[in-house]
C-alpha positions in Angstrom: 0.0 0.1 0.1 1.1 3.6 -0.7 2.1 5.8 2.1 -0.8 8.1 3.2 1.3 11.3 2.4 1.3 10.4 -1.2 -2.1 9.2 -1.6 -2.9 12.4 -3.7 -0.7 11.0 -6.7 -3.0 9.7 -9.5 -3.0 8.8 -13.2 -4.3 11.7 -15.7 -6.9 9.8 -18.2 -5.9 11.7 -21.1 -2.4 11.4 -21.0 -1.7 8.1 -18.7 0.9 9.9 -16.8 1.2 10.0 -13.0 0.3 13.5 -11.3 2.1 14.0 -8.1 2.6 17.2 -5.8 5.7 18.7 -4.0 4.6 17.7 0.0 5.7 19.8 2.7 6.4 18.7 5.9 7.2 22.4 7.0 5.0 25.4 6.4 5.9 27.2 3.3 5.2 30.2 5.0 9.0 29.7 6.4 10.4 30.5 2.7 11.8 33.9 1.9 12.4 35.7 -1.3 14.4 33.8 -3.7 14.3 35.4 -7.2 17.4 37.7 -6.7 20.0 35.0 -5.7 18.4 32.7 -8.8 18.7 35.7 -11.2 22.4 36.2 -9.9 23.4 32.6 -10.2 21.6 32.3 -13.7 23.9 34.9 -15.0 26.9 33.3 -13.6 26.1 30.1 -15.0 25.6 31.7 -18.3 29.0 33.4 -18.3 30.7 29.7 -17.5 28.7 28.2 -20.4 29.8 30.8 -22.8 33.7 29.9 -22.3 32.6 26.6 -24.1 30.6 27.2 -27.1 29.9 23.6 -27.7 28.4 23.2 -24.0 26.4 26.3 -24.1 24.7 25.1 -27.6 24.2 21.9 -26.0 22.5 23.5 -23.0 20.4 25.8 -25.0 19.3 22.7 -27.3 18.7 20.6 -24.1 16.3 23.7 -22.7 14.3 23.8 -26.1 14.0 20.5 -26.2 12.8 20.4 -22.6 10.1 23.0 -23.7 9.0 21.2 -26.6 8.6 18.1 -24.8 6.2 19.9 -22.3 8.4 19.4 -19.3 8.9 23.1 -18.7 6.6 26.2 -19.4 6.9 30.0 -19.5 5.0 31.4 -16.5 2.2 33.6 -17.6 2.4 37.2 -16.9 -1.0 37.1 -14.7 0.8 34.5 -12.5 4.1 36.2 -12.1 3.4 38.1 -9.0 3.0 35.5 -6.0 3.9 35.5 -2.1 7.5 33.8 -1.4 5.3 31.1 0.3 3.8 30.3 -2.9 6.6 30.0 -5.4 10.5 29.2 -5.3 12.9 30.4 -7.9 15.6 27.6 -8.1 19.2 28.1 -9.3 20.1 25.5 -12.1 23.1 24.3 -13.9 24.2 22.1 -16.2 26.2 18.7 -15.9 27.9 17.0 -18.5 28.5 13.5 -19.4 31.0 13.4 -22.2 31.1 9.7 -22.0 27.2 9.0 -22.0 25.5 7.2 -24.9 22.1 8.7 -23.8 22.2 11.9 -22.1 25.0 14.2 -22.6 23.7 16.7 -20.5 21.3 16.9 -17.5 19.6 20.1 -16.1 20.2 20.1 -12.0 17.8 22.4 -10.0 19.4 23.5 -6.8 16.7 23.5 -4.5 18.9 23.5 -1.6 19.8 27.5 -2.2 18.3 29.4 0.7 16.0 32.3 0.6 16.0 35.6 2.4 14.9 33.5 5.5 17.8 31.3 5.6 15.2 28.2 4.3 15.5 26.7 1.1 12.6 24.6 -0.5 14.4 21.4 0.5 14.6 22.3 4.2 10.8 22.5 4.0 10.0 19.2 2.0 9.8 15.6 3.1 12.3 12.9 1.6 9.8 10.0 2.2 10.3 6.4 3.4 12.4 3.9 1.3 10.3 2.2 -1.1 12.9 -0.2 -2.8 14.5 -3.4 -1.9 18.5 -3.1 -1.3 20.5 -3.2 -4.3 22.2 -6.2 -3.0 19.4 -8.4 -2.8 18.2 -7.2 -6.4 21.9 -8.3 -7.7 21.8 -11.7 -5.8 18.3 -12.5 -7.5 19.6 -11.3 -11.1 22.2 -14.1 -10.9 19.8 -17.0 -10.3 18.1 -16.0 -13.8 18.9 -18.2 -16.7 18.2 -15.5 -19.2 18.8 -11.7 -18.3 16.6 -8.8 -18.6 17.9 -5.5 -17.8 16.2 -2.0 -18.5 16.0 1.6 -18.1 13.0 4.2 -17.7 13.7 7.0 -20.0 14.2 10.4 -18.3 12.3 8.9 -15.5 11.9 12.2 -13.4 10.3 14.0 -16.0 7.7 11.3 -16.7 5.9 12.5 -13.6 3.9 15.6 -14.0 3.3 18.2 -11.1 -0.1 19.4 -10.2 -0.9 23.1 -10.9 0.0 24.4 -7.2 3.5 22.4 -7.3 4.5 23.6 -10.6 5.3 27.3 -8.9 8.0 25.8 -6.4 10.5 24.7 -9.3 10.6 28.3 -11.0 13.3 29.4 -12.7 15.0 32.0 -15.3 16.2 31.5 -18.7 16.7 33.3 -22.0 16.9 31.7 -25.2 19.9 34.3 -26.4 21.9 36.8 -24.5 20.4 39.5 -25.9 17.2 38.4 -24.8 15.3 39.7 -21.7 15.5 37.2 -19.0 12.1 35.4 -18.5 10.6 33.2 -15.8 10.0 29.6 -16.4 9.0 26.6 -14.2 9.0 23.0 -14.7 5.9 21.0 -15.1 7.5 17.7 -14.0 9.5 16.0 -11.4 13.1 17.3 -11.7 16.6 16.5 -10.3 17.7 18.3 -7.3 14.3 18.6 -5.6 14.2 16.6 -2.2 11.1 14.5 -3.0 12.1 14.1 -6.7 13.4 10.3 -6.5 10.6 9.7 -4.1 7.8 11.0 -6.5 9.3 9.1 -9.3 9.4 5.8 -7.3 5.9 6.5 -6.2 5.0 7.1 -10.0 6.3 3.3 -10.6 3.7 2.0 -7.7 0.8 3.8 -9.0 1.1 2.5 -12.5 1.8 -1.2 -11.4 -1.3 -0.8 -9.0 -3.5 -0.2 -11.9 -2.7 -3.4 -13.2 -2.5 -7.1 -12.6 0.4 -7.9 -14.9 2.6 -10.0 -13.1 5.7 -8.9 -15.3 5.2 -5.7 -14.4 4.8 -6.5 -10.8 7.9 -8.5 -10.9 9.9 -5.5 -12.6 8.8 -3.2 -10.0 10.5 -5.6 -7.5 13.7 -5.6 -9.4 13.7 -2.0 -9.9 16.5 0.0 -8.5 15.4 4.0 -9.0 15.1 3.8 -13.0 17.1 0.6 -13.6 15.4 -3.0 -13.7 17.6 -6.0 -13.5 15.5 -8.7 -13.5 15.2 -12.2 -15.7 13.1 -15.3 -16.6 14.2 -19.1 -16.9 14.1 -19.3 -20.6 14.2 -17.3 -23.8 10.3 -17.6 -24.7 9.4 -16.6 -20.9 11.8 -13.6 -21.2 10.5 -12.4 -24.6 6.5 -12.5 -23.4 8.0 -10.6 -19.8 9.6 -7.9 -21.9 6.4 -7.3 -24.3 4.1 -7.0 -21.1 6.4 -4.5 -19.2 6.9 -2.4 -22.4 3.0 -2.6 -22.8 2.8 -1.1 -19.5 
């Protein structure tokens, strides 16, 4: 059963995605102003990226793809003015993995950046209980299978949508070009760097599996470690069948 604190997570009928919310254990009234430090750090990050045009272009390309995929959106002018307790501006930076075969760049949000009150967003959020099995146990089970099945959930965090109220906590600044005016954006989905992000993603897996009676999906969940699956089957036909069932979910 899912913890009561995350009982609000649900599947959106139109898209089939899980909708979650950032969960506070301390009153957000304790958040101070965060816009100025986020703006300052944006310009610092931009200057750093401009020292390497390959990195800068990759960063800008990633941000444009994020917009195209609906993972971030510009904050409407009518919603720009909010109380500090109702929004949080997150400094962000790019982490490069030159040797990665899939994601060369990852945008990371620094939700631990203090506001004028000395409190950050992460200071106020729950971390959540542990829901996944120990990696050692998963690896031991993996060695007993005749046929190995491994998998990875693409952009796992970004598959989880945030509800309307939660979207204003991962606000941030960005602009298309250095000559443009700085604009206010917000993430529409779970984000790296936010304290409860990993938990929301794992809860999403539980919500999806709870909605199906497919045995292969339930076994896949038991063999998941964050976004990686290490499972298997006792024969090729059984493995192929399991893969089709998992992908179908």
